[in-house]
C-alpha positions in Angstrom: 0.0 0.0 0.0 1.4 3.4 -0.9 0.2 6.2 1.3 -2.8 6.1 3.7 -6.3 6.2 2.2 -8.6 8.8 3.5 -11.7 8.0 5.5 -14.5 10.6 5.4 -17.5 10.8 7.7 -20.4 13.2 7.2 -23.2 13.6 9.7 -26.3 15.6 10.5 -28.8 15.6 13.4 -32.1 17.3 14.3 -33.9 17.1 17.6 -36.5 18.6 19.9 -36.4 19.2 23.7 -39.4 19.5 26.0 -39.1 20.7 29.6 -41.6 20.1 32.4 -40.5 21.5 35.7 -37.1 20.0 36.4 -37.6 17.1 33.9 -36.1 17.6 30.4 -36.7 15.1 27.6 -35.0 15.2 24.2 -35.5 13.2 21.0 -32.8 13.4 18.2 -32.7 12.0 14.7 -29.2 11.0 13.4 -27.9 10.5 9.9 -24.3 9.6 9.1 -22.4 8.6 6.0 -18.9 7.0 5.9 -16.8 6.8 2.8 -13.4 5.1 2.2 -10.9 6.2 -0.4 -9.5 3.4 -2.6 -5.9 2.5 -1.9 -3.0 2.1 -4.3 -0.9 -1.1 -4.0 2.8 -1.1 -4.4 2.6 -3.2 -7.5 0.3 -0.8 -9.3 -3.1 -2.3 -8.4 -6.0 -0.7 -6.5 -7.5 -1.9 -3.2 -11.3 -1.2 -3.5 -12.0 0.1 0.0 -14.8 2.2 -1.4 -17.0 -1.0 -1.7 -17.3 -0.8 2.1 -19.0 2.6 2.2 -22.0 2.7 4.5 -24.8 4.9 5.8 -26.4 5.0 9.2 -29.7 6.3 10.5 -30.7 6.4 14.2 -32.8 7.9 16.9 -31.7 8.9 20.4 -33.9 9.6 23.4 -32.7 11.2 26.6 -34.4 12.2 29.9 -32.6 14.4 32.4 -33.7 15.6 35.8 -32.2 18.7 37.5 -31.4 17.8 41.1 -29.5 21.1 41.6 -28.5 23.8 39.2 -25.2 22.0 38.7 -26.2 18.3 38.7 -28.5 16.7 36.1 -28.7 12.9 36.1 -29.9 11.4 32.9 -30.8 8.1 31.1 -30.3 7.8 27.4 -30.9 5.2 24.7 -29.9 5.1 21.0 -31.1 2.7 18.2 -29.6 2.8 14.7 -29.3 0.9 11.5 -26.2 0.7 9.3 -26.6 -0.1 5.5 -23.6 -0.7 3.2 -23.6 0.3 -0.5 -22.5 -3.3 -1.1 -24.4 -5.5 1.5 -21.8 -8.3 1.0 -18.2 -7.6 1.6 -15.2 -9.0 -0.3 -15.0 -12.0 2.0 -18.7 -12.9 1.5 -20.1 -11.6 4.8 -23.3 -9.6 5.0 -22.5 -6.7 7.3 -25.7 -4.6 7.4 -26.5 -4.3 11.1 -28.7 -2.8 13.8 -27.5 -1.4 17.1 -28.7 -0.5 20.5 -26.9 1.5 23.2 -28.1 2.5 26.6 -26.4 4.5 29.4 -27.0 6.3 32.6 -25.0 9.2 34.0 -25.0 12.8 35.0 -23.9 16.2 33.8 -22.3 18.4 36.4 -20.9 21.9 37.1 -18.6 21.7 40.1 -17.5 25.3 39.7 -17.8 27.9 37.0 -14.5 26.7 35.5 -15.0 22.9 35.9 -17.9 21.2 34.1 -18.5 17.9 32.5 -20.5 14.7 32.0 -19.9 11.0 32.9 -21.9 7.9 32.1 -21.7 4.1 32.0 -23.8 1.8 29.9 -23.9 -1.1 27.4 -23.9 -1.4 23.7 -24.7 -4.2 21.2 -24.9 -4.7 17.4 -26.6 -7.5 15.5 -25.6 -8.4 11.9 -27.5 -9.7 8.9 -25.0 -12.5 8.5 -25.7 -15.3 11.1 -22.0 -16.3 11.0 -21.1 -13.0 12.7 -21.6 -13.0 16.4 -23.2 -9.9 18.1 -20.8 -7.2 18.9 -21.3 -6.2 22.5 -19.6 -4.6 25.5 -19.8 -2.2 28.4 -19.3 1.5 27.7 -17.7 4.4 29.7 -18.1 7.9 28.3 -16.9 11.1 30.0 -16.0 14.7 29.3 -14.3 17.0 31.8 -13.6 20.6 30.8 -11.4 22.9 32.9 -11.1 26.5 32.0 -7.8 27.1 33.6 -7.8 30.7 32.6 -9.7 32.9 30.0 -7.1 31.9 27.5 -6.4 28.2 28.4 -8.8 25.2 28.4 -8.0 21.6 29.4 -10.4 18.8 28.2 -10.4 15.2 29.2 -12.6 12.7 27.3 -13.4 9.0 27.3 -15.5 7.5 24.5 -16.7 3.9 23.7 -17.9 3.0 20.2 -18.8 -0.1 18.1 -16.5 0.1 15.1 -16.9 -1.6 11.7 -14.4 -4.0 10.1 -14.0 -6.2 7.0 -11.7 -8.8 8.7 -13.2 -12.2 7.9 -15.1 -13.8 10.9 -14.8 -10.6 13.0 -18.1 -8.9 13.6 -16.4 -5.6 14.6 -14.4 -4.0 17.4 -15.3 -2.4 20.7 -13.2 0.8 20.7 -12.3 2.6 23.9 -10.6 5.9 23.5 -9.2 8.5 26.0 -7.9 11.9 25.1 -6.2 14.9 26.9 -6.4 18.2 25.0 -4.9 21.6 25.9 -5.8 24.7 24.0 -4.3 28.2 24.5 -5.2 31.4 22.7 -2.0 33.3 22.0 -3.9 36.1 20.2 -7.5 37.0 19.5 -7.4 35.1 16.2 -4.5 32.7 16.7 -4.4 29.6 19.0 -2.3 26.6 19.6 -3.1 23.2 21.0 -1.9 19.7 21.9 -3.7 16.4 22.1 -2.6 13.1 23.6 -4.7 10.0 22.6 -4.8 6.3 23.7 -7.2 3.9 22.0 -7.8 0.1 22.4 -9.7 -1.9 19.8 -10.9 -5.3 20.9 -12.2 -7.3 18.0 -15.0 -9.9 18.6 -15.2 -13.2 16.7 -11.4 -13.5 16.3 -8.4 -13.1 18.6 -7.1 -9.6 17.8 -6.3 -6.6 20.0 -4.8 -3.2 19.1 -3.4 -0.3 21.1 -3.1 3.0 19.4 -1.2 6.0 20.8 -0.7 9.4 19.3 0.3 12.9 20.0 -0.8 16.0 18.0 0.4 19.6 17.9 -1.7 22.1 16.0 -2.2 25.8 15.3 -5.4 27.6 14.2 -5.5 31.0 12.5 -9.0 32.6 12.2 -9.3 34.3 8.9 -12.9 35.2 9.8 -15.4 34.1 12.4 -16.3 31.1 10.2 -13.1 30.3 8.3 -10.1 28.9 10.1 -6.7 27.8 8.7 -5.4 24.8 10.6 -1.9 23.2 10.5 -1.1 20.1 12.5 1.6 17.4 13.1 0.7 14.0 14.5 3.0 11.2 15.6 1.1 7.9 15.8 2.0 4.3 16.8 -0.1 1.1 16.6 0.8 -2.0 18.5 -1.2 -5.1 17.4 -1.4 -8.7 18.6 -1.3 -9.6 14.9 2.4 -10.2 13.8 3.6 -7.6 11.3 0.6 -5.2 11.8 2.5 -2.7 14.0 3.2 0.7 12.4 4.5 4.2 13.2 3.3 7.2 11.2 4.1 10.9 11.1 1.2 13.0 9.6 1.4 16.7 8.5 -1.9 18.4 7.6 -2.8 21.9 6.4 -6.3 22.8 5.6 -9.4 25.0 6.1 -12.1 24.5 8.7 -15.6 26.0 8.5 -17.4 26.7 11.8 -20.4 28.6 13.1 
């Protein structure tokens, strides 16, 4: 393989919230599309990763109750369906699936400068192909935001997801990711940041485990309120239980980001 194929994900959501006293309920519709760039092989051939493009639609419901102005316990459930452009992958497995995730937790505001959310739950996916076992596992999700000063913010995050794969006999991977991010505004329109990441991918159906670690340095320059020029450097290492699958990568990026 020459170079690293690009993976692009597009998403949109629309929801409504209703408040009755201290009880707040929210319903959100979710739509996502994931596209894979084809890869070029060293011998001149093409790896057709684009055959694994898929779309997902889902619905999320959430109910939260305000115990105090800074504490809001909640329960949340999400159902979704993933449909591939080609229902059968290159190894002959039908990977269309339906998923269910449920969690309980709370948002909190300990001080004006320390806010966040934490939850625990369980997620599962069932596949159209009976040869693929259900993908399931416990989940831990959290976000802690500390405004150390008006110019500096520190963010800690933990996320659990059910990831797709095309590895034969593997239904997918439970991915658990933790990040530490620091952002500092040097000027009104110029900021710098650093991100440290650790991620574990535990595949189900086969014996395969991966640990990914990376560090990123980036700089953002705001041309306008909505257009941002971003440059970044990432050093990334993957350690896999599969012999020969380890890698180290250095990635330089320069691009535009649109925001509102």
